[in-house]
C-alpha positions in Angstrom: 39.4 1.9 4.3 39.7 0.3 7.7 38.7 2.0 10.9 42.0 3.0 12.6 42.5 4.4 16.1 43.2 7.9 14.6 40.0 7.9 12.6 38.0 6.6 15.5 39.4 9.4 17.7 38.4 12.0 15.0 34.9 10.6 14.8 34.7 10.4 18.6 35.5 14.1 18.8 33.0 14.9 16.0 30.2 13.0 17.7 31.0 14.8 21.0 31.0 18.2 19.2 27.6 17.4 17.9 26.4 16.1 21.2 27.6 19.3 23.1 25.9 21.8 20.8 22.9 19.6 20.4 22.6 19.6 24.2 22.7 23.4 24.1 20.1 23.5 21.4 18.0 20.9 23.1 17.3 23.2 26.0 15.7 25.7 23.7 13.6 23.1 22.0 13.0 20.9 24.9 10.1 18.5 24.2 9.2 18.0 27.8 8.9 21.6 28.9 9.5 24.4 26.3 7.5 23.0 23.4 4.5 21.8 25.4 4.5 25.0 27.4 4.5 27.0 24.2 1.6 24.9 22.9 -0.4 25.3 26.0 0.1 29.1 26.1 -1.0 29.1 22.4 -4.4 27.8 23.5 -3.7 24.0 23.4 -5.2 21.6 25.9 -4.8 17.9 26.9 -5.7 16.7 23.4 -3.2 19.0 21.7 -0.4 18.0 24.2 -1.3 14.4 23.5 -1.0 14.9 19.7 2.2 16.8 20.1 3.8 14.2 22.4 2.8 11.4 20.0 4.4 13.2 17.1 7.6 14.2 18.9 8.3 11.1 21.0 6.5 7.9 19.8 5.2 8.7 16.4 8.5 10.0 15.0 10.3 6.8 16.0 7.5 4.7 14.5 8.3 6.3 11.1 11.7 4.7 11.2 9.9 1.5 10.0 9.5 3.3 6.7 12.8 5.2 6.6 15.0 2.2 7.5 14.4 0.2 4.2 15.5 3.2 2.1 18.5 4.1 4.1 19.7 0.5 4.6 20.1 0.2 0.8 22.8 2.9 0.9 26.5 2.0 1.3 27.3 5.4 3.0 24.8 7.2 5.1 26.5 10.5 6.0 24.5 12.7 3.6 21.2 11.3 4.9 22.4 12.1 8.4 23.0 15.7 7.3 19.6 15.9 5.5 17.9 14.9 8.7 19.6 17.5 10.9 19.2 20.3 8.3 15.4 19.7 8.2 15.4 20.1 12.0 17.3 23.4 11.7 15.0 24.9 9.2 11.8 23.7 10.9 12.9 25.1 14.3 13.8 28.4 12.6 10.4 28.5 11.0 8.7 27.9 14.3 10.6 30.8 15.8 9.8 33.2 12.9 6.1 32.3 13.0 5.9 33.1 16.8 8.0 36.2 16.3 5.7 37.8 13.7 2.4 36.8 15.1 0.7 38.4 18.1 -0.6 36.3 21.0 -4.3 36.9 20.1 -3.7 35.1 16.8 -2.0 32.1 18.4 -5.0 29.8 18.4 -5.2 30.1 14.6 -1.6 28.9 14.1 -1.7 25.8 16.3 -2.0 23.5 13.3 0.9 25.3 11.5 2.9 24.7 14.7 2.0 21.0 14.4 3.2 20.9 10.8 6.6 22.4 11.8 6.9 20.1 14.9 6.1 17.1 12.6 8.9 18.1 10.2 11.2 18.6 13.2 10.4 15.2 14.6 10.6 13.3 11.3 14.0 14.9 10.6 15.2 13.5 13.9 13.9 10.0 13.2 15.3 10.0 9.7 18.8 11.2 10.9 18.8 8.7 13.9 19.0 5.7 11.6 22.1 6.9 9.9 23.5 8.2 13.2 23.3 4.7 14.9 24.8 3.0 11.8 27.7 5.5 11.5 28.4 5.5 15.3 28.5 1.7 15.3 31.1 1.5 12.5 33.0 4.7 13.0 34.0 4.5 16.7 36.0 1.5 18.0 33.9 -1.0 20.0 35.8 -0.6 23.2 35.1 3.1 23.2 31.4 3.0 22.5 30.1 2.6 26.1 32.5 5.3 27.3 31.3 7.6 24.5 27.6 7.1 25.4 28.3 8.0 29.0 30.9 10.7 28.3 28.4 12.3 25.8 25.8 12.4 28.5 28.0 14.1 31.1 29.3 16.7 28.7 25.9 17.3 27.4 24.6 17.6 30.9 27.1 20.3 31.9 26.3 22.2 28.7 22.6 21.8 29.3 23.0 23.0 32.9 24.5 26.3 31.7 22.1 26.7 28.8 19.1 26.0 31.1 19.8 29.1 33.1 20.2 31.1 29.8 16.9 29.7 28.5 15.3 30.6 31.8 16.5 34.2 31.4 15.2 34.3 27.8 11.8 33.0 28.8 11.5 35.5 31.7 12.7 38.6 29.9 9.8 38.9 27.5 6.2 37.8 27.3 4.5 35.3 25.0 5.0 34.8 22.1 8.3 36.6 21.8 10.0 34.7 24.6 9.3 31.4 22.8 10.2 32.9 19.4 13.7 33.8 20.8 14.2 30.4 22.4 13.5 28.6 19.1 15.7 30.9 17.1 18.6 30.4 19.5 18.0 26.6 19.3 18.0 26.6 15.5 21.4 28.5 15.5 22.9 26.1 18.0 21.7 23.1 16.0 23.4 24.6 13.0 26.7 24.7 14.8 26.1 21.1 16.1 25.8 19.9 12.5 29.4 20.9 11.9 30.4 17.8 13.8 28.6 15.6 11.3 30.3 17.3 8.4 33.6 16.4 10.0 32.8 12.7 10.3 34.8 10.2 8.3 32.7 7.2 7.3 35.3 4.6 6.5 33.3 1.4 6.0 30.3 0.8 3.8 27.4 -1.1 5.2 24.4 -2.1 3.2 21.5 -4.5 3.7 19.7 -4.7 0.3 15.9 -4.3 0.8 13.6 -3.9 -2.2 10.7 -2.2 -0.3 8.6 -2.1 2.8 7.2 -5.6 2.3 10.7 -6.9 2.2 11.5 -4.9 5.3 8.6 -6.6 7.1 9.8 -10.0 5.9 13.3 -9.3 7.3 11.7 -8.2 10.6 9.8 -11.4 10.9 12.9 -13.4 10.0 15.0 -11.6 12.6 12.4 -12.0 15.2 12.6 -15.8 14.7 16.4 -15.8 14.5 17.2 -13.4 17.3 15.0 -13.9 20.4 16.6 -10.9 22.1 15.1 -8.6 19.4 11.6 -9.7 20.5 12.3 -8.8 24.1 14.0 -5.5 23.1 10.9 -4.5 21.2 8.8 -5.4 24.2 11.1 -3.3 26.4 10.7 -0.3 24.0 7.0 -0.7 23.9 6.6 -0.6 27.6 9.5 1.3 29.2 9.3 3.7 26.3 6.2 5.5 27.6 8.4 7.2 30.2 9.5 9.8 27.6 5.8 10.9 27.4 5.4 11.6 31.1 6.9 15.0 31.6 4.8 16.9 29.0 1.7 15.7 30.8 3.3 16.6 34.1 3.7 20.1 32.8 0.1 20.2 31.8 -0.8 18.9 35.3 1.2 21.7 36.9 -0.5 24.4 34.8 -4.0 23.1 35.2 -3.9 22.1 38.9 -1.4 24.7 40.3 -1.6 27.4 37.5 2.2 27.5 36.9 3.6 30.2 34.6 6.6 30.6 32.2 9.0 31.3 35.0 7.9 28.0 36.6 8.4 26.2 33.2 12.0 27.5 33.2 12.5 26.3 36.7 11.2 22.8 35.8 13.6 22.7 32.9 16.6 23.5 35.2 15.6 20.8 37.6 15.2 18.3 34.8 18.7 19.2 33.7 20.0 18.6 37.3 18.7 15.1 37.1 20.4 14.5 33.7 23.8 15.7 34.9 23.6 13.8 38.2 22.8 10.4 36.7 25.2 10.9 33.7 28.1 11.7 36.1 27.3 8.6 38.2 27.1 6.3 35.1 30.3 7.7 33.7 32.2 6.9 37.0 30.8 3.3 36.9 31.0 2.6 33.2 33.0 -0.6 33.5 31.3 -1.9 36.7 27.6 -1.6 36.1 25.6 -3.7 33.6 22.8 -2.4 31.5 20.3 -4.7 33.1 20.7 -3.1 36.5 20.3 0.3 34.9 17.1 -1.0 33.3 15.7 -2.3 36.6 16.6 0.9 38.4 14.9 2.9 35.8 11.7 1.0 36.2 11.7 1.8 40.0 12.4 5.5 39.3 9.7 5.6 36.6 7.1 4.3 39.1 8.3 6.6 41.8 7.9 9.5 39.4 4.2 8.8 38.9 3.4 7.9 42.5 5.3 11.0 43.7 3.2 13.2 41.4 0.0 11.8 42.8 1.1 12.5 46.4 2.3 16.1 45.9 0.1 19.0 46.9 1.8 22.2 45.7 3.7 23.5 42.7 7.0 23.8 44.6 7.2 20.0 45.1 6.7 19.3 41.3 10.3 20.4 40.6 11.6 17.3 42.4 9.5 15.1 40.0 11.3 16.9 37.1 14.6 15.9 38.7 13.4 12.3 38.6 12.3 12.9 35.0 15.7 14.0 34.0 17.3 10.9 35.6 14.8 8.5 34.0 15.2 10.1 30.5 19.0 10.0 30.8 19.1 6.4 31.8 16.6 5.4 29.1 18.6 7.2 26.4 21.9 5.5 27.5 20.5 2.0 27.9 18.3 2.0 24.8 21.2 2.9 22.5 23.6 0.6 24.3 21.3 -2.4 24.3 20.5 -1.8 20.6 24.2 -2.0 19.8 24.4 -5.2 21.8 21.4 -6.8 20.2 22.2 -5.9 16.6 25.2 -6.8 14.4 27.5 -4.7 12.3 25.8 -5.1 8.9 22.2 -4.9 10.2 22.6 -2.0 12.6 20.7 0.5 10.4 17.8 -2.0 9.8 17.7 -2.7 13.6 17.3 1.0 14.2 14.3 0.8 11.9 13.0 -2.1 13.9 12.9 0.2 16.9 10.0 1.9 15.2 8.0 -1.3 15.7 8.8 -0.9 19.3 7.2 2.5 19.5 3.7 1.4 18.7 2.5 1.8 22.4 4.6 5.0 23.0 3.1 6.5 19.9 -0.5 5.6 20.9 -0.1 6.3 24.6 0.0 10.1 24.4 -3.1 10.2 22.3 -4.9 7.9 24.8 -3.5 10.0 27.7 -4.8 13.2 26.2 -8.3 11.8 25.8 -8.3 10.2 29.3 -7.2 13.4 31.0 -9.8 15.4 29.2 -12.6 13.0 29.9 -11.7 11.4 33.3 -8.9 13.5 34.7 -5.3 12.9 35.6 -5.7 9.9 38.0 -6.6 7.5 35.2 -3.6 8.6 33.2 -1.3 7.9 36.2 -2.7 4.5 36.7 -2.4 3.5 33.0 1.2 4.7 33.0 2.1 2.7 36.1 0.5 -0.5 34.6 2.5 -0.3 31.4 5.8 0.4 33.2 5.2 -2.8 35.3 5.1 -4.9 32.2 8.6 -3.8 31.2 10.1 -5.8 34.1 9.3 -9.1 32.2 11.1 -7.9 29.0 14.1 -6.6 31.0 14.4 -10.0 32.7 14.3 -11.8 29.3 16.9 -9.5 27.7 19.4 -10.4 30.4 22.0 -8.0 29.0 25.6 -9.2 29.5 27.5 -5.9 29.1 
């Protein structure tokens, strides 16, 4: 069955449905504010935040190296997409129930149970993302993809802006652990509604790249690295610029340890992060056909560096909220450009396997939070900021080499 304009529009709507409710759910399971704050209030420190950030952000993507060979062997990938999102729904619900039934004084004893549920949640997202990228690439007409990525961000941003105030109300209306229990339960329910969009998808075209196992996958990766130079630079870009997604959880830890911020401050930081997401998404949507990916990439490097330098210079908790605005902007630009550049670098038949290759580009982002947690605990935050700045500087070279045309 060929991809027609009618089917493309149906899938376009289905992806937007998912994106909208995912954005709502995302606030209540935010990996930069809600989850690390919950972990810190459960008795976690720098090492725990480092492990959590490594699992949620870098480590989960790294597992795509192992998921991709399996999923790439399948002609149709919708059921694997559903499997991934359903595992996230149940793990988030489990997290909420555990916090709901346990008292605060028992929280230290459940940190590792929390890590197990967070791991399931993260792996479910990594597993689903491979199928998501493949289905998006073949189920929405090419001329509408960039508009979709930008339009998705602006709709998601508006939804998030509303839900951020709701999440703030939920966090402030009760004390730990009930406030976080309620947020995760709401997030689980919203994620369930978001999954309806995936059920409505119509996957018209099969796509399969036969891979016998992980060794074959590595062989293909080596072959593609030789054949496609842009893949080399793309992985270099992910390995360097990718550390930006690890910054905000440590910024939250910095705010709590240096300025003794509380749950109501966490909610405020979340709102300001959302303001940044909405702002940049709206600007990118207005300039979709006029701005190239490479200028977005260079701009994001500048903002990423500003974020770290600005944190070093601030001297009170009130000013930190502006860093979270920058964090929202940086995260939004990185999400749009990474997915867009991946679609540009890859081809139709190998898109799922290229998504798996992204896992190889998450080696440094996976290790960085673990190193950061250790460095902060032993040497303090200044060394962490310097390491972050150094890695971001290296991304300029890979962006230059990518030389994105679209």
